[in-house]
N, C-alpha and C positions, 0 to 999 in steps of 0.2 A: 468666560467662554463656555458655551454649552457643549453637550456631547456631539451634536451634529457638526459644529464648527471644529471641534477637536478631530473628529473623524476626517473631515475634508482636508484639514491641515496635514494630518499624518498620512492620509491617502496619497497625497502628492509625493511624499518621500518614499513610499513603498513601490516596488515594481509589481508584485503580485500579492494577493491575499488569499489564503486558503480558507474556504468556508466549509464547515462541517455541519451536516444535517443529520438529525435523528428522525427517521420515519418508521412507520409500521413495518413489520417483517414483510408484508405483502408488497409494499412499494419498493423496499430495498431489494427484495428477491427479483422482482420484475425488471428493475433497472439493471441489476447485475446480469440477469439472464439475457436481456437484450444486448448488453455490452459484449457478453461472451459470443452470442450469435453473430455479432457484427465485427468480431475480432478487435474490440476496443476496450480500453480501460473503463471502469465505471465513471471516472472523471470525464473522459472524452464522450461517453454516452450522454452524460448530463449536458455537456457543451453542445452536442448535436441536438438534443431536445430543445435547448434554449436558443438554437440558431446561431451559435458562436462557432468561430473557426476552430478546427482541431489540428493538432500537429501529431503526426504519427511518431510514436516513440521509437527511437533508435534501439533502445534497450528496454524491452518491457520489464517491469519490475513487480515483484511480489514483496510484501512486507509482513513482518510479525513483530509484536511487542513482547519483549522478554523481561521478566523481573529478575532480581538477583537470585531468587529461589530457582527460577527456570534455568539460569546459567549453572547453578550448582548441580541441578539434576542432569543437565546436558553434559557437564564436565565428567560426571560419573559415567554416564552412558557412553561417551566417546573416549573415556580414559585419558582426559586432558586436564591440565591445570585450570582451575576455575577462573584464574586471573588472565588467562590467555584467551581473551574474547575473540581475537582474530582467528585463532585455530578453531574455536568452537563455531564461529560463523562459517568457516570453510567446511567443517564437518557437516554442518546443517545443509549447506549448498550441495555437497557431494551426495548426501542421503536423499535430498529431493530430486536430484538428477537421476540417481539410481532407481528411486521409486517410480518416476515418470517413465524411464526406459522399460522397467518391468511391467508397468501397467499397459503400455502401448504394444508390448509383445503379445499380450493376451488376446 
């Protein structure tokens, strides 16, 4: 079975497939800028460009990748147990909300 046949077979069992693209900074920045101007996620901006249906997110999401070293640094910053990742996550969320509130007051 070749790669295309394997892809077609596995594609039938998957509901969605996330594709990740690496573009030049110029392309990435432009798509993100358009998404922001259109109040869309970058993913929905790409779907719009491709002529695909978009679904408005009920809960717009932001994400960040954290290493174990990042968790250690944040545990110290927030004075939390490094193993209490839920508490660290909540502290991050609280800080981002406070940051946004402060920025919007200016």
